[in-house]
C-alpha positions in Angstrom: -24.5 30.7 12.6 -22.8 31.2 9.2 -19.2 31.4 8.3 -17.4 31.9 4.9 -14.5 29.4 4.3 -12.1 28.9 1.5 -12.4 25.2 2.1 -14.6 22.8 4.0 -13.5 19.1 4.3 -16.0 16.4 5.3 -14.0 13.7 7.0 -11.0 13.8 9.4 -9.1 10.7 8.3 -5.6 10.7 6.8 -6.8 12.3 3.6 -9.0 14.9 5.2 -6.9 16.0 8.2 -3.7 16.2 6.1 -5.5 18.3 3.5 -6.7 20.6 6.3 -3.2 20.9 7.7 -1.8 21.8 4.2 -4.6 24.3 3.6 -3.8 25.9 6.9 -0.1 26.1 6.0 -1.0 27.8 2.7 -3.1 30.5 4.5 -6.6 29.2 3.6 -9.5 29.5 6.0 -10.3 25.8 6.4 -12.7 23.7 8.5 -12.6 19.9 8.8 -15.7 18.1 9.9 -15.4 14.8 11.8 -18.0 12.9 13.8 -15.5 10.9 15.9 -14.1 12.3 19.2 -10.6 12.0 17.7 -9.3 13.0 14.3 -7.5 10.4 12.3 -10.4 8.5 10.9 -10.6 4.7 10.6 -6.8 4.5 10.2 -5.9 6.0 13.5 -8.9 5.0 15.6 -9.9 1.5 14.4 -7.6 0.6 11.6 -3.9 1.0 10.7 -2.5 2.3 13.9 -4.2 0.1 16.6 -3.7 -3.0 14.4 0.1 -2.2 14.1 0.3 -1.7 17.8 -1.2 -5.2 18.4 1.0 -6.7 15.6 4.1 -5.3 17.3 3.1 -6.5 20.7 2.0 -9.9 19.6 5.2 -10.4 17.6 7.3 -9.6 20.7 5.2 -12.1 22.7 5.7 -14.8 20.2 9.4 -14.0 19.9 9.9 -14.4 23.6 8.0 -17.7 23.6 9.6 -19.4 20.6 12.4 -17.5 18.9 14.8 -16.0 21.4 16.3 -19.4 22.3 18.3 -19.5 19.0 20.1 -16.3 20.2 21.0 -17.9 23.5 18.3 -16.0 25.4 16.4 -18.3 27.7 13.1 -16.9 29.1 10.8 -18.7 31.5 7.5 -17.9 33.1 6.2 -15.9 30.1 2.6 -14.8 30.6 0.2 -12.9 28.3 -1.3 -9.7 29.8 -3.9 -9.0 27.2 -5.3 -6.1 29.1 -1.9 -4.3 29.2 -1.5 -5.0 25.5 -4.8 -3.3 24.8 -3.9 -0.4 27.1 -0.7 0.1 25.1 -2.7 0.1 21.9 -5.0 2.8 23.3 -2.1 4.9 24.5 -0.5 4.8 21.0 -3.8 5.9 19.4 -4.5 8.5 22.0 -1.0 10.1 21.8 -1.2 10.4 18.1 -4.7 11.8 18.2 -3.4 14.6 20.6 -0.6 15.2 18.1 -3.1 15.9 15.3 -5.1 18.2 17.5 -1.9 20.2 18.2 -1.1 20.4 14.5 -4.6 21.7 13.8 -4.0 24.6 16.3 -0.5 25.2 15.0 -1.7 25.5 11.4 -4.9 27.4 12.1 -7.1 24.6 10.8 -10.5 24.5 12.4 -11.9 21.2 13.6 -15.7 20.8 13.8 -17.2 17.8 15.6 -20.4 16.6 14.0 -22.0 15.0 10.9 -21.6 17.1 7.7 -23.9 17.0 4.7 -23.9 19.0 1.5 -26.9 21.3 1.0 -25.5 23.2 -2.0 -22.2 23.4 -3.9 -21.2 26.2 -1.5 -23.0 25.1 1.7 -22.3 22.4 4.2 -24.7 21.8 7.1 -23.3 20.2 10.3 -25.3 18.4 12.9 -23.0 19.2 15.8 -22.2 16.6 18.5 -23.9 18.8 21.2 -27.2 18.6 19.3 -27.1 22.0 17.7 -26.8 22.8 14.0 -24.3 24.9 12.1 -24.2 26.0 8.4 -20.9 26.8 6.6 -20.5 28.7 3.4 -17.5 27.8 1.4 -15.8 28.3 -1.9 -14.8 24.6 -2.1 -15.9 21.3 -0.6 -13.7 18.2 -0.3 -15.4 14.8 0.5 -13.0 12.6 2.4 -15.3 10.3 4.3 -13.3 7.1 3.8 -14.8 3.6 3.8 -16.9 1.2 5.9 -16.9 -2.6 6.5 -18.5 -4.9 4.0 -20.4 -7.8 5.6 -21.5 -11.2 4.4 -25.1 -11.2 3.1 -27.5 -12.1 5.9 -24.8 -11.9 8.6 -25.1 -9.5 11.5 -21.8 -8.3 12.9 -22.2 -8.0 16.7 -18.4 -7.2 17.3 -18.4 -9.9 20.0 -18.6 -13.3 18.4 -19.0 -12.2 14.8 -16.6 -9.4 14.3 -15.2 -6.9 11.8 -11.8 -5.5 12.0 -13.1 -3.1 14.7 -14.1 -5.9 17.0 -10.9 -7.8 16.2 -8.9 -4.9 17.8 -10.7 -5.2 21.1 -11.4 -8.8 22.0 -11.4 -9.4 25.7 -10.1 -12.9 25.5 -8.0 -14.9 23.0 -10.5 -17.2 21.1 -9.6 -20.9 21.0 -10.8 -21.1 17.3 -10.8 -18.0 15.1 -12.3 -18.3 11.6 -11.2 -15.5 9.2 -13.4 -14.9 6.2 -11.1 -13.2 3.7 -7.4 -13.7 2.8 -6.6 -10.1 2.2 -4.6 -7.6 4.2 -7.0 -7.2 7.1 -7.7 -10.9 7.5 -4.0 -11.9 7.4 -2.8 -9.1 9.8 -5.5 -9.6 12.4 -5.4 -13.3 12.0 -1.6 -13.1 12.7 -2.3 -11.1 16.0 -4.6 -13.7 17.4 -2.7 -16.7 16.1 0.4 -15.5 17.9 -1.5 -15.0 21.1 -2.8 -18.6 21.0 -5.8 -18.9 18.7 -6.2 -21.7 16.1 -6.7 -19.6 12.9 -8.5 -20.8 9.8 -8.6 -18.4 6.8 -11.4 -19.0 4.3 -10.8 -17.4 1.0 -13.0 -17.4 -2.1 -10.1 -17.0 -4.5 -7.4 -19.7 -5.1 -4.8 -17.5 -3.5 -4.2 -15.1 -0.6 -3.1 -11.4 -0.8 -4.9 -10.8 -4.1 -3.4 -7.9 -6.0 0.1 -8.7 -4.8 2.7 -10.4 -7.0 1.7 -14.0 -7.1 5.2 -15.4 -6.4 5.7 -13.5 -3.2 2.0 -14.1 -2.2 2.6 -17.8 -2.5 5.7 -17.4 -0.4 3.7 -15.6 2.3 1.2 -18.4 2.2 3.9 -21.0 2.8 5.4 -19.0 5.7 2.0 -18.4 7.4 1.0 -22.0 7.0 4.3 -23.0 8.6 3.5 -20.6 11.5 0.2 -22.4 12.2 -2.4 -20.8 9.9 -4.9 -23.2 8.2 -6.0 -22.0 4.7 -9.2 -23.0 2.9 -8.8 -21.5 -0.5 -11.3 -21.5 -3.4 -14.0 -21.8 -0.7 -17.1 -19.7 -0.1 -19.1 -19.2 3.1 -22.8 -20.2 2.5 -24.1 -19.5 5.9 -23.1 -18.5 9.5 -25.1 -19.7 12.4 -24.9 -18.7 16.0 -25.1 -21.6 18.4 -25.1 -21.6 22.2 -21.4 -22.5 22.6 -19.9 -21.7 19.2 -20.5 -20.6 15.6 -21.2 -22.9 12.7 -20.0 -21.9 9.2 -21.3 -23.8 6.2 -18.7 -23.7 3.5 -18.6 -25.0 -0.1 -16.0 -25.1 -2.9 -16.2 -21.7 -4.8 -17.1 -23.5 -8.0 -19.7 -25.6 -6.4 -19.7 -29.0 -4.7 -20.5 -30.7 -1.4 -20.8 -28.4 1.6 -19.3 -29.0 5.0 -19.5 -27.4 8.4 -16.7 -25.6 10.3 -16.9 -24.6 13.9 -15.4 -21.5 15.5 -15.6 -19.5 18.7 -15.2 -16.2 16.9 -15.6 -15.3 13.2 -13.8 -12.3 11.7 -15.4 -11.0 8.5 -12.7 -9.4 6.5 -14.0 -9.4 2.9 -13.3 -5.8 2.1 -14.5 -2.3 2.5 -16.9 0.0 0.7 -17.0 3.8 0.1 -18.8 5.7 2.9 -21.1 8.1 1.1 -24.4 7.7 3.0 -25.9 10.8 4.6 -23.6 13.2 2.8 -26.4 14.8 0.8 -24.8 13.9 -2.6 -28.3 13.6 -4.1 -29.0 17.2 -3.1 -26.5 18.5 -5.6 -26.3 15.6 -8.0 -22.8 14.2 -7.4 -22.4 11.2 -9.6 -21.4 7.7 -8.4 -20.0 4.8 -10.4 -21.3 1.2 -10.4 -19.4 0.4 -7.2 -20.8 3.4 -5.3 -17.6 5.4 -5.5 -17.7 9.1 -6.3 -16.8 9.8 -9.9 -13.9 12.2 -10.3 -11.5 13.4 -13.0 -7.7 13.3 -12.7 -7.8 16.5 -10.6 -10.3 15.0 -8.1 -13.2 17.1 -9.4 -16.7 15.7 -9.3 -19.3 16.5 -11.9 -20.5 19.4 -9.6 -18.3 22.5 -9.7 -16.6 23.3 -6.5 -17.0 19.8 -5.0 -14.0 17.4 -4.9 -13.4 13.9 -3.5 -10.3 12.0 -2.4 -9.3 8.7 -0.7 -11.5 5.6 -0.3 -14.6 7.3 -1.7 -13.1 7.4 -5.1 -11.4 4.8 -7.4 -8.0 3.3 -6.5 -6.5 1.3 -3.7 -8.0 1.9 -0.3 -4.8 3.0 1.4 -4.3 5.7 4.0 -1.2 7.0 2.4 -2.9 7.2 -1.0 -5.7 9.3 0.6 -3.0 11.6 2.2 -1.2 12.1 -1.0 -4.4 13.0 -2.8 -5.5 15.4 -0.1 -2.2 17.3 -0.1 -1.9 17.4 -3.9 -5.5 18.6 -4.3 -5.1 21.5 -1.8 -1.8 22.5 -3.4 -3.6 22.5 -6.8 -6.4 24.7 -5.4 -3.6 27.1 -4.3 -2.3 27.3 -7.9 0.5 24.8 -7.6 0.9 21.8 -10.0 1.9 18.7 -8.0 0.7 15.2 -9.0 0.1 11.8 -7.6 2.2 9.0 -9.1 -0.2 6.1 -8.6 2.4 3.6 -9.9 4.7 4.7 -7.0 2.3 4.0 -4.2 3.6 1.2 -2.0 1.3 -1.5 -0.5 2.3 -3.5 2.6 0.9 -6.4 4.5 2.3 -6.2 8.1 2.5 -9.9 8.8 5.8 -11.4 9.8 7.7 -11.6 7.6 6.1 -8.5 5.9 5.1 -8.4 2.3 5.6 -5.1 0.5 5.1 -4.1 -3.1 5.3 -1.1 -5.4 4.7 -0.8 -9.1 3.6 -3.6 -11.5 3.5 -7.3 -10.6 5.1 -9.8 -13.0 1.6 -11.0 -13.9 0.6 -7.4 -14.9 3.7 -6.8 -17.2 3.2 -10.2 -18.8 -0.5 -9.4 -19.5 0.6 -6.1 -21.0 3.0 -7.8 -23.4 6.0 -6.0 -22.0 9.4 -7.5 -22.6 10.7 -7.8 -19.1 13.4 -9.3 -16.9 13.2 -10.4 -13.3 15.9 -10.4 -10.6 15.5 -12.3 -7.3 17.5 -12.6 -4.2 16.6 -14.7 -1.1 17.1 -13.5 2.4 18.7 -16.8 3.4 21.7 -15.5 1.4 21.8 -12.2 3.2 24.2 -11.9 6.1 22.2 -9.6 8.3 19.0 -11.7 7.8 21.0 -14.8 8.9 22.3 -13.0 12.0 18.7 -12.1 12.9 17.5 -15.7 12.2 15.1 -14.3 9.5 15.6 -16.7 6.6 12.2 -16.6 4.9 11.4 -14.6 1.8 13.1 -12.8 -1.1 13.4 -9.5 -3.0 12.1 -9.5 -6.5 12.6 -6.8 -9.0 10.8 -6.6 -12.4 12.5 -4.4 -15.0 11.9 -3.6 -18.7 14.2 -5.8 -20.7 14.8 -3.1 -23.3 15.4 -0.1 -21.1 16.2 -1.7 -17.7 13.8 0.7 -16.0 12.4 -0.7 -12.8 8.7 -1.5 -13.3 8.0 -3.1 -9.9 9.5 -4.4 -6.7 8.2 -7.0 -4.4 9.7 -8.0 -1.0 8.7 -10.8 1.3 11.0 -10.6 4.3 11.9 -8.9 7.6 11.1 -5.2 7.6 10.0 -5.4 4.0 7.7 -2.4 4.6 10.8 -0.3 5.4 12.9 -1.6 2.6 10.3 -1.1 -0.2 10.9 2.6 0.0 14.2 2.4 -1.7 12.3 1.0 -4.7 9.6 3.7 -4.3 12.3 6.5 -4.7 14.0 4.6 -7.5 10.8 4.3 -9.5 9.8 7.9 -8.7 13.0 9.1 -10.5 12.7 6.5 -13.3 15.7 4.5 -12.2 17.0 1.4 -13.9 17.9 -1.8 -12.1 21.5 -0.9 -12.8 21.1 2.4 -11.0 20.0 0.5 -7.9 22.7 -2.1 -8.3 25.4 0.6 -8.7 24.3 2.4 -5.5 26.6 1.4 -2.6 24.7 -0.4 0.2 26.2 -0.7 3.7 27.3 -4.1 4.9 25.9 -6.0 6.6 22.3 -4.8 6.1 19.0 -6.2 4.9 18.8 -3.7 2.0 21.8 -5.4 0.4 19.2 -7.9 -0.7 17.6 -5.2 -2.8 20.9 -4.4 -4.5 21.5 -8.1 -5.1 18.1 -8.5 -6.7 18.9 -5.5 -8.9 22.1 -7.2 -9.9 20.2 -10.4 -10.6 18.1 -8.6 -13.2 21.3 -8.6 -15.3 22.2 -12.1 -14.1 25.2 -11.0 -12.0 24.1 -11.3 -8.4 27.2 -11.9 -6.3 26.0 -14.1 -3.5 23.8 -16.7 -5.2 
């Protein structure tokens, strides 16, 4: 069976499915190939969304256990119903997946369930889920297959005792001792879930810091807060081996720069050392699509590969592995194919770690502007001086704004605090329009609100914060 399409997208994650929706809106004949039962990719099915559901549920559980008393709310007889927590997570995922299916029908985007592979620059073969085969002729192909888990050398992930992020979303019981290998976003978020539910959590990180890539000052602040909450951190430490024993797991660890090794015991080990582009089985070698040294698909600034008519977006190309980055690229690419001229401002893509407090960032870190030799100024404002944060009992963290000392233009914003992931978007919009710190400071902020801390940090860039 052969069809002619304007566009065929391989991969139904945030980049692929939103590209398909936009193509449908623009009147293109579009098909999106996805092997999973549900659209949404890793993000919706085994990533961003289920993890946020568990983060929300576990945070409420811990709040009831330990933090409501300060507000005069006394609760007794609290019990954890992990099965219900997992059901809620699945209901969230299932509901959103049905929403995407509805949007596909609404926008005349065709969903094809199966494994797609490129046979030629204008041909995609699909091994359909029902065992049959289909071939699609198309003017354009977009590769949007996302990423996969990176494992430790010689370690087999069984998703029961040695788990990836996938297994960490579906544990049947709270482990007594959870070792997390990797102090990045995934390790800190999922470590937070199980720490709140009762696990002793030890994070083993090769680098001398957590949250690599984030501004160092706020990352250190997050380290302190998580340590105070019960995390144990083993920084500058590498895992040499992982052995399954009858009743537990043995990790042999060593200082990153060499030295005496020691053994750590755990009941469950979460491997969260990163992700890699998923490009296997796509038939890239059939048409000669070029990859870089990290296995990512090489593209130009308009997402074109070296093969005419084939494009790539999201986690399979260079850049941060973020769902919203992939979505932006998918929509922008489709609009470019339709003759429009949008762009992606990569310096305006926010990055958030959904611990509590949250850590959110956009633009350049202080370390980056310093390395670039930029003459800069920094404004800081702590949440313990913010009236709404005090009313909430949320005193940890700060807002930090980095601005050009000559022009006052905002170069970056970094927030550690309650609802930082929401507040960062004020800075995103400000940077998108080239705002100065004074522009933010001169904007009226309602009182009492958490975002007043953003205004105060902007005032602090000029040394005139009012409440510190």
